[in-house]
C-alpha positions as CSV (number, residue, x, y, z in Angstrom):
1,M,9.5,31.0,-26.1
2,N,8.9,35.3,-26.6
3,G,5.7,35.1,-27.6
4,Q,4.3,32.7,-24.6
5,S,6.2,34.9,-22.1
6,F,4.6,38.0,-23.9
7,L,1.0,36.3,-23.4
8,Q,1.9,35.2,-19.9
9,R,3.0,38.7,-19.0
10,W,0.0,40.2,-20.7
11,F,-2.3,37.8,-19.3
12,G,-0.9,38.8,-15.5
13,R,-1.3,42.6,-16.3
14,G,-5.0,42.0,-17.1
15,W,-6.0,40.3,-14.1
16,L,-4.0,42.7,-12.0
17,S,-6.1,45.3,-14.1
18,L,-9.4,44.0,-13.4
19,G,-8.7,43.6,-9.4
20,Y,-7.9,47.4,-9.0
21,V,-11.1,48.1,-11.3
22,F,-13.1,45.8,-8.8
23,L,-11.3,47.3,-5.6
24,Y,-11.4,50.7,-6.8
25,L,-13.6,51.3,-9.0
26,P,-16.9,51.9,-6.5
27,I,-14.4,54.2,-4.2
28,V,-13.8,56.8,-7.6
29,V,-17.7,56.5,-8.0
30,L,-18.3,57.3,-4.6
31,V,-16.3,60.5,-4.7
32,V,-17.6,61.9,-8.5
33,F,-21.3,61.5,-6.9
34,S,-20.4,63.3,-4.0
35,F,-20.4,66.0,-6.2
36,N,-23.8,65.5,-8.0
37,S,-26.2,68.0,-7.8
38,S,-29.2,65.8,-7.5
39,R,-30.2,64.0,-4.4
40,Q,-30.7,60.7,-6.5
41,D,-28.1,58.2,-7.0
42,M,-27.0,57.1,-9.9
43,V,-28.1,60.4,-11.9
44,W,-25.9,63.1,-13.0
45,S,-27.3,66.3,-12.8
46,G,-24.6,68.4,-12.8
47,F,-21.6,69.3,-10.6
48,S,-21.9,71.1,-7.1
49,T,-20.2,71.2,-3.5
50,Q,-23.6,71.8,-2.2
51,W,-23.2,68.6,0.2
52,Y,-20.2,69.0,1.2
53,A,-21.7,73.0,2.6
54,A,-24.5,71.0,3.8
55,L,-22.2,68.9,6.4
56,M,-21.3,72.1,7.8
57,N,-24.6,72.1,9.0
58,D,-25.1,68.5,10.3
59,T,-23.9,68.0,13.3
60,E,-24.9,64.6,13.7
61,I,-22.0,63.6,11.4
62,I,-19.4,66.4,12.0
63,S,-20.1,65.0,16.3
64,G,-19.8,61.2,14.9
65,F,-16.7,62.3,12.3
66,G,-15.1,64.1,15.1
67,L,-15.1,61.3,17.8
68,S,-14.3,58.6,15.5
69,L,-11.5,60.2,14.5
70,R,-10.0,60.7,18.3
71,I,-10.7,57.0,19.2
72,A,-9.3,56.1,16.2
73,V,-6.1,57.9,17.0
74,L,-5.7,56.8,20.6
75,T,-6.8,53.1,19.5
76,A,-3.8,53.4,16.8
77,F,-1.2,54.4,19.2
78,A,-2.7,52.0,22.4
79,S,-2.9,49.1,19.9
80,V,0.6,49.8,18.6
81,T,2.0,50.4,22.3
82,L,0.7,47.0,23.6
83,G,0.9,44.9,20.5
84,T,4.9,46.3,20.3
85,F,5.6,44.3,23.8
86,A,3.1,41.3,23.0
87,A,5.3,40.9,20.0
88,F,8.5,41.4,21.6
89,V,7.7,38.9,24.5
90,L,6.6,36.6,22.0
91,N,9.4,36.6,19.5
92,R,12.5,36.8,22.0
93,Y,11.1,34.7,25.2
94,Q,10.4,31.3,23.4
95,R,9.7,29.2,26.7
96,F,8.0,30.7,30.0
97,H,5.0,29.7,31.5
98,G,1.6,30.5,30.1
99,R,2.9,31.0,26.4
100,T,0.8,29.0,24.9
101,L,-2.0,30.7,26.9
102,F,-0.9,34.0,26.0
103,S,0.0,34.0,22.4
104,G,-3.6,31.9,21.9
105,M,-5.4,34.8,23.9
106,V,-3.6,37.7,21.6
107,S,-4.4,35.8,18.5
108,A,-7.9,34.9,19.3
109,P,-9.6,38.7,18.2
110,L,-8.1,37.7,14.6
111,V,-10.4,34.8,13.9
112,M,-13.3,35.1,16.6
113,P,-16.4,36.7,14.6
114,E,-16.3,40.4,15.8
115,V,-20.1,39.8,17.0
116,I,-18.9,37.8,19.8
117,I,-16.1,39.8,20.9
118,G,-18.8,43.0,21.0
119,L,-21.7,40.9,22.6
120,S,-18.8,39.6,25.1
121,L,-17.4,43.0,25.7
122,L,-20.9,44.7,26.2
123,L,-21.9,41.7,28.9
124,M,-18.7,42.3,30.9
125,L,-19.2,46.3,30.9
126,V,-22.8,45.8,31.8
127,L,-21.8,43.4,35.0
128,A,-18.9,46.0,36.0
129,Q,-20.8,48.9,35.7
130,K,-24.1,47.3,37.9
131,T,-21.3,46.6,40.1
132,F,-19.0,49.7,40.4
133,G,-20.9,52.1,38.7
134,V,-18.5,52.5,35.9
135,P,-17.3,52.7,32.8
136,E,-20.6,54.8,31.4
137,R,-20.5,53.3,27.3
138,G,-19.2,56.0,25.2
139,L,-15.9,56.7,24.0
140,L,-14.0,55.2,26.6
141,T,-15.7,51.9,26.0
142,I,-15.1,52.0,22.1
143,W,-11.5,52.7,22.7
144,L,-11.3,49.7,24.9
145,G,-13.1,47.9,22.3
146,H,-11.1,48.8,19.5
147,T,-8.3,48.6,21.4
148,L,-8.8,44.7,21.9
149,L,-8.9,44.2,18.4
150,G,-6.0,46.4,17.3
151,M,-3.6,44.8,19.7
152,A,-4.4,41.6,18.2
153,Y,-3.4,42.8,14.5
154,A,-0.2,45.2,15.8
155,T,1.1,42.1,17.2
156,V,1.3,40.1,14.0
157,V,2.7,43.0,12.2
158,V,5.3,43.6,14.8
159,Q,6.0,40.1,15.5
160,S,6.6,39.5,11.5
161,R,9.1,42.3,11.3
162,L,11.5,40.8,14.8
163,Q,11.5,37.5,13.2
164,E,13.3,39.0,10.6
165,M,15.7,41.6,12.4
166,S,18.9,40.0,13.3
167,K,19.5,39.5,17.1
168,S,23.2,39.9,16.4
169,L,22.5,43.4,17.2
170,E,21.1,43.4,20.3
171,E,23.5,41.0,21.6
172,A,26.2,43.2,20.8
173,A,24.4,46.0,22.8
174,M,24.3,43.7,25.7
175,D,28.0,43.1,25.0
176,L,28.6,46.4,25.2
177,G,27.3,47.0,28.9
178,C,24.0,48.0,27.6
179,K,21.0,46.9,30.0
180,P,17.8,44.9,28.4
181,Y,15.5,48.2,28.6
182,Q,18.0,50.2,26.8
183,V,18.6,47.3,24.4
184,F,15.0,47.7,23.7
185,F,14.2,51.5,23.5
186,L,17.9,52.0,21.6
187,V,18.7,49.0,19.2
188,T,15.2,47.0,18.9
189,L,12.8,49.9,18.8
190,P,14.9,51.7,16.0
191,N,14.9,48.9,13.8
192,I,11.8,48.1,13.8
193,T,10.0,51.6,12.8
194,Q,8.4,50.7,9.8
195,A,6.5,48.1,11.3
196,L,5.4,50.5,14.0
197,G,4.2,52.5,11.4
198,S,2.2,50.0,9.3
199,A,1.0,48.7,12.7
200,W,-0.4,51.9,13.6
201,L,-2.5,53.1,10.2
202,L,-3.8,49.4,10.1
203,T,-5.2,50.0,13.6
204,F,-6.1,53.5,12.6
205,T,-8.1,52.2,9.5
206,L,-9.7,49.7,11.3
207,S,-10.8,51.8,14.2
208,L,-12.0,54.6,11.8
209,D,-14.5,52.1,9.7
210,D,-15.4,49.7,12.6
211,V,-19.1,49.4,12.8
212,V,-20.1,45.7,14.8
213,L,-18.0,46.5,17.5
214,S,-19.0,50.9,18.0
215,A,-22.7,49.3,17.7
216,F,-22.1,47.2,21.1
217,L,-20.2,49.3,22.4
218,S,-21.6,52.8,22.1
219,G,-24.0,54.6,24.2
220,P,-26.6,57.8,24.1
221,G,-25.0,60.9,22.5
222,S,-21.4,58.7,21.2
223,S,-22.5,57.7,18.0
224,T,-19.3,57.1,15.6
225,M,-19.6,57.7,12.1
226,P,-20.0,54.4,10.6
227,I,-22.6,54.1,12.6
228,V,-24.4,57.2,11.9
229,I,-23.7,56.0,7.8
230,F,-25.0,52.8,8.3
231,S,-28.0,54.0,10.2
232,R,-28.7,56.4,7.8
233,A,-28.2,54.0,4.2
234,R,-30.7,52.1,6.3
235,L,-33.5,54.5,4.9
236,G,-32.0,55.5,2.0
237,L,-28.9,56.8,0.8
238,D,-28.2,60.5,1.3
239,P,-25.8,62.7,-0.5
240,R,-24.2,63.6,2.7
241,V,-23.2,60.4,3.5
242,N,-21.3,60.5,0.2
243,A,-19.7,63.8,1.1
244,V,-18.3,62.3,4.4
245,A,-17.3,59.3,3.4
246,A,-15.1,60.8,0.3
247,L,-13.6,63.3,3.3
248,T,-13.4,60.6,5.1
249,I,-11.4,58.6,1.6
250,L,-9.0,62.2,1.5
251,V,-8.1,61.3,5.4
252,V,-7.4,57.9,5.2
253,S,-5.2,58.6,2.0
254,V,-3.2,61.5,3.6
255,A,-2.2,59.0,6.6
256,V,-1.2,56.5,4.3
257,V,0.9,58.8,2.1
258,A,2.2,60.3,4.7
259,S,3.0,57.3,6.2
260,S,4.9,55.9,3.2
261,L,6.8,59.0,3.1
262,W,8.3,58.8,6.7
263,M,8.6,55.1,6.5
264,A,10.9,55.0,3.2
265,R,12.9,58.1,5.3
266,M,13.6,56.3,7.7
267,E,14.6,52.9,5.6
268,R,17.3,55.3,3.8
269,Q,18.1,57.2,7.3
270,R,18.7,53.2,8.3
271,Q,20.7,52.1,4.8
272,K,22.8,55.3,5.4
273,Q,24.2,54.2,8.5
274,V,24.6,50.9,7.5
275,A,26.7,51.7,4.7
276,A,28.4,54.0,7.2
277,A,29.2,51.4,9.5
278,A,30.4,49.2,6.6
279,K,32.8,51.7,5.9
280,S,34.2,52.3,9.5
281,E,35.3,48.7,9.8
């Protein structure tokens, strides 16, 4: 029995290790070869930071990275805000007119191909531009498309946390005289901060590396970083692309670590408050 459990444990660890290698080895290779002095792929000729220095003179990549970062931040905040309200309505109000339609519309971007979403938005924006003269394709239109997709993901994340949250806290606050909006901002939101952080980070990452929607909704002079990288990769890999990809990995990694630390701190504070309340009773 002990031998069987030993084999099962090492078999599971082996598959887990292979999974990590499959997921992260390409990223490690990309980061390593971003410091390669040679322009040829997979031919290591020495350590160099020349491609990072070359990025300083590449206005197209710098502009694309700045645009992607701005859109990703705006998308994350808008997606979390709209997704939180949508999740709250779906979770706390089980019956209202049009609930099925509303739930289906919120979840539709999750199962619909991005090509269809991008084409639909493009046609709508072209019609709006011909009719009203606005909006011009650029930051605004890309942000609208990314928010549409990000809101669906944020709704799923926040709704799962609301389902686990006990309604007794909200009911107690109502019994003590709090109005519904006070309960939401003073009781509900503090208890779902971890879900909000997770949803923000998820939608930020989705927006930062989106290619399909950005390709449909971008205009002249508004190419995001993934579009720039994709267009250059079609003509042959550019070492500067490796460098900007490594910097993107660094930005996302810092955001993940910072978010994890913040969520862990909030969880410790919540546990302390629960322990203090239990002692007072």
